[in-house]
Legacy VTK file of the C-alpha trace (Angstrom):
# vtk DataFile Version 3.0
C-alpha trace
ASCII
DATASET POLYDATA
POINTS 276 float
-37.190 -64.065 19.232
-38.369 -61.229 20.928
-40.209 -58.789 18.719
-44.047 -57.463 18.014
-45.737 -60.741 18.273
-48.480 -62.013 20.414
-47.854 -61.017 24.190
-50.025 -63.541 26.199
-48.986 -62.948 29.732
-48.785 -66.011 32.336
-52.321 -65.480 33.435
-53.653 -65.487 29.755
-54.571 -62.428 29.278
-53.922 -60.977 25.941
-52.576 -57.835 25.286
-49.560 -55.942 23.118
-46.798 -53.655 24.574
-44.035 -51.965 23.180
-42.150 -51.477 26.061
-38.833 -53.081 26.738
-38.742 -56.505 28.620
-36.529 -57.681 31.369
-35.986 -61.280 32.698
-37.114 -63.984 30.549
-40.463 -64.892 28.507
-41.104 -68.439 27.225
-43.996 -69.493 24.870
-45.162 -72.617 25.467
-47.506 -74.928 22.478
-49.003 -78.346 22.376
-51.261 -80.173 20.006
-49.914 -78.397 16.638
-51.651 -80.694 14.365
-50.472 -79.211 11.096
-51.040 -75.341 12.146
-47.555 -74.457 10.416
-48.675 -70.712 10.060
-49.405 -70.208 13.592
-46.323 -71.953 14.588
-44.031 -69.772 12.667
-45.612 -66.858 14.701
-45.376 -68.534 17.941
-41.925 -67.792 18.809
-42.693 -63.667 18.206
-41.832 -61.853 21.767
-40.243 -64.583 23.303
-36.564 -65.739 24.331
-37.793 -69.094 23.718
-40.127 -71.669 21.940
-41.377 -74.946 23.890
-43.179 -77.382 21.642
-44.998 -80.311 23.481
-45.764 -82.601 20.462
-48.480 -83.667 18.674
-47.244 -81.884 15.369
-48.994 -84.476 13.076
-52.519 -84.026 11.723
-53.583 -87.616 10.824
-57.548 -87.105 11.416
-59.173 -83.417 12.403
-62.298 -84.205 14.563
-63.564 -81.150 13.732
-63.268 -80.501 10.239
-63.053 -84.131 8.543
-61.875 -82.710 5.116
-58.211 -82.323 6.833
-55.500 -84.315 7.873
-53.626 -87.620 6.212
-56.562 -89.751 6.667
-59.171 -87.816 4.942
-56.355 -87.081 1.889
-56.571 -90.778 1.227
-60.060 -91.964 1.920
-61.883 -88.704 2.045
-64.039 -86.730 4.431
-66.900 -89.179 4.611
-65.106 -92.126 5.599
-63.045 -89.811 8.145
-66.260 -88.891 9.295
-67.517 -92.391 9.771
-64.253 -93.377 11.431
-64.691 -90.229 13.988
-67.909 -91.152 15.027
-66.955 -94.738 15.652
-64.106 -93.810 17.973
-66.113 -91.078 19.506
-68.890 -93.499 20.348
-65.733 -95.542 21.840
-66.718 -98.606 19.396
-62.983 -99.082 18.661
-63.059 -102.689 17.754
-65.993 -101.473 14.797
-63.288 -98.650 14.016
-60.136 -100.927 13.550
-62.239 -103.154 11.350
-63.749 -100.125 9.400
-59.952 -98.992 9.073
-58.900 -102.373 8.044
-60.920 -102.661 5.100
-60.128 -99.027 3.803
-56.364 -99.953 3.939
-56.535 -103.375 2.460
-54.278 -103.482 -0.640
-52.367 -100.509 0.106
-48.999 -99.757 1.291
-49.927 -98.287 4.919
-46.803 -97.317 6.075
-45.594 -95.917 3.010
-48.762 -93.689 2.488
-48.511 -92.534 6.012
-44.979 -91.999 6.149
-44.610 -90.000 3.221
-47.472 -87.756 4.540
-46.032 -87.439 7.980
-42.644 -86.677 6.207
-44.353 -83.789 4.115
-45.696 -82.413 7.165
-42.505 -82.305 9.110
-40.712 -80.961 6.630
-43.018 -78.006 6.871
-43.109 -78.005 10.634
-39.815 -77.727 11.581
-39.137 -75.371 9.256
-41.372 -72.945 10.626
-40.329 -73.512 14.440
-37.935 -70.616 15.697
-34.841 -70.510 17.016
-34.703 -71.464 19.853
-37.153 -74.228 20.484
-37.292 -76.814 22.775
-39.433 -80.156 21.642
-40.525 -83.033 22.554
-43.019 -85.803 21.179
-46.838 -86.331 21.432
-48.572 -89.569 21.366
-49.409 -89.163 17.665
-45.711 -88.147 16.771
-43.196 -90.417 14.737
-40.151 -90.299 16.585
-37.885 -92.000 14.555
-38.209 -89.250 12.041
-37.545 -86.131 14.000
-33.756 -86.602 13.667
-34.168 -85.710 9.747
-35.966 -82.572 10.296
-35.277 -80.785 13.660
-32.393 -78.119 12.625
-29.876 -76.867 14.731
-32.364 -74.713 16.228
-34.593 -77.340 17.746
-33.481 -79.000 20.739
-35.455 -82.665 21.017
-35.584 -83.625 24.722
-37.430 -87.073 26.196
-36.651 -88.105 29.386
-33.967 -85.435 29.541
-33.556 -81.697 30.839
-32.516 -78.173 29.455
-31.742 -74.642 31.194
-33.760 -71.645 29.548
-33.377 -68.411 31.311
-31.692 -69.992 34.497
-34.590 -72.328 35.207
-34.337 -76.332 34.856
-37.183 -77.577 32.406
-37.551 -81.486 31.999
-39.445 -82.891 29.311
-41.207 -86.475 28.950
-42.784 -87.136 25.432
-45.330 -89.486 24.123
-48.592 -91.147 25.594
-49.566 -94.071 27.711
-51.034 -97.115 25.779
-54.709 -96.966 24.589
-57.420 -98.400 22.543
-56.507 -96.023 20.019
-53.352 -97.362 19.459
-51.391 -94.010 18.356
-47.729 -94.156 17.142
-46.067 -93.223 20.177
-47.661 -95.080 22.904
-45.423 -96.704 25.781
-45.995 -98.993 28.881
-46.642 -97.090 32.211
-43.169 -98.443 33.465
-41.208 -96.860 30.578
-42.964 -93.683 30.942
-42.465 -93.640 34.509
-38.615 -94.220 34.358
-38.593 -91.354 31.942
-40.017 -89.382 34.734
-37.638 -90.288 37.033
-34.610 -89.967 35.218
-35.458 -86.003 35.544
-35.225 -85.601 39.161
-36.227 -82.008 40.474
-36.866 -79.455 38.100
-38.520 -75.981 37.802
-40.674 -76.634 35.054
-41.826 -80.143 34.279
-42.954 -80.629 30.688
-44.911 -83.528 29.324
-47.285 -83.989 26.534
-50.005 -85.623 28.652
-51.265 -84.473 31.861
-50.826 -85.752 35.414
-53.462 -88.286 36.344
-55.977 -85.864 38.084
-59.654 -86.297 36.442
-60.555 -82.800 36.142
-57.154 -82.623 34.069
-57.976 -85.886 31.818
-61.490 -85.145 30.763
-62.284 -83.901 27.570
-65.731 -81.791 27.961
-66.371 -82.350 23.882
-65.466 -86.018 23.510
-67.121 -86.857 26.843
-64.337 -89.133 27.941
-61.202 -89.106 30.194
-58.065 -89.237 28.243
-54.854 -91.277 29.868
-52.846 -89.304 32.187
-49.792 -90.239 33.823
-49.605 -91.380 37.631
-45.660 -91.195 37.430
-46.215 -87.360 36.482
-48.474 -87.061 39.587
-46.304 -88.630 42.121
-43.321 -86.205 40.846
-45.382 -83.160 41.257
-45.684 -84.145 45.162
-42.559 -85.485 45.346
-40.535 -82.863 43.509
-42.667 -79.679 44.038
-41.472 -78.008 40.435
-42.781 -74.268 39.908
-45.444 -75.714 36.880
-45.977 -78.556 35.335
-46.973 -77.790 31.754
-48.988 -80.059 29.041
-51.379 -80.433 26.556
-53.283 -83.456 24.805
-56.607 -82.724 26.463
-58.316 -80.835 23.689
-60.937 -79.143 25.747
-60.217 -79.948 29.466
-62.734 -79.779 32.043
-59.958 -77.747 34.042
-57.196 -76.115 31.979
-55.225 -74.934 35.233
-55.224 -76.133 38.763
-52.777 -76.027 41.782
-51.308 -79.223 43.310
-49.188 -78.222 46.417
-46.848 -75.643 45.124
-46.868 -76.593 41.478
-49.257 -74.863 39.128
-50.483 -77.373 36.722
-51.326 -76.077 32.967
-53.135 -77.115 30.122
-51.207 -74.900 27.629
-53.991 -75.208 24.976
-54.948 -76.899 21.674
-52.704 -74.778 19.624
-53.809 -76.298 16.225
-57.109 -74.540 17.189
-56.248 -71.243 18.718
-53.200 -70.412 16.886
-52.214 -68.685 20.324
-48.993 -69.735 22.917
-48.998 -70.143 26.377
-46.895 -67.473 28.105
-44.406 -68.050 31.064
-42.194 -65.265 31.989
-39.729 -64.383 35.324
LINES 1 277
276 0 1 2 3 4 5 6 7 8 9 10 11 12 13 14 15 16 17 18 19 20 21 22 23 24 25 26 27 28 29 30 31 32 33 34 35 36 37 38 39 40 41 42 43 44 45 46 47 48 49 50 51 52 53 54 55 56 57 58 59 60 61 62 63 64 65 66 67 68 69 70 71 72 73 74 75 76 77 78 79 80 81 82 83 84 85 86 87 88 89 90 91 92 93 94 95 96 97 98 99 100 101 102 103 104 105 106 107 108 109 110 111 112 113 114 115 116 117 118 119 120 121 122 123 124 125 126 127 128 129 130 131 132 133 134 135 136 137 138 139 140 141 142 143 144 145 146 147 148 149 150 151 152 153 154 155 156 157 158 159 160 161 162 163 164 165 166 167 168 169 170 171 172 173 174 175 176 177 178 179 180 181 182 183 184 185 186 187 188 189 190 191 192 193 194 195 196 197 198 199 200 201 202 203 204 205 206 207 208 209 210 211 212 213 214 215 216 217 218 219 220 221 222 223 224 225 226 227 228 229 230 231 232 233 234 235 236 237 238 239 240 241 242 243 244 245 246 247 248 249 250 251 252 253 254 255 256 257 258 259 260 261 262 263 264 265 266 267 268 269 270 271 272 273 274 275
């Protein structure tokens, strides 16, 4: 996978170099949300790509003409749904959505669109890729599209370049009711199953206000207390995550652990780099 692609060092400073590299370089992305073109380049210059989920683009909160919902119901209806959700008028949003879906086979329409997106995105993933689910993903479909170069992990570990990476996919339950939300106890069991790791990888952040607050949406997203407890208990070198698109803090240290929101890849198209 090494080549002449983006050279974003661990500090986040962009640069290019033609010098021969030593050691290991891993690029990390999260919240891909349909950005297939950038995903195809995300592994350039790296030994492996780590993907922390949210491949599906259901609703684009910035561009109401994009995503599955807009394809089905148009930009105007998408904009109205976004406003209701942003204003936390969740009951009204659900009622509005039910009205639009009335008479349609929702499951068939959504799964068909998700399958199309997955076919494109998994085909774009470089080899090797290590991936876990986001809260808007549909885990049951991943085995159909993940090729031999993509390893899917959830509550599991993998060794990359001599370091142990642990992966925890999905999100916790919220009023948004996205496809892969699970209960706190089930999520905590997956975290516990990892044991000590060098790099703790998850879609959602640990439960820390600075890491869970979205400055544009003006609300706290759900973070995991189990992840935070594991950070205190096992002291990984890094905790990497996404989910919060515009966090109050994108990086902070908790004890011995550097906690990093790797960025909203759908918007930036740039992977975050970890080197050692």
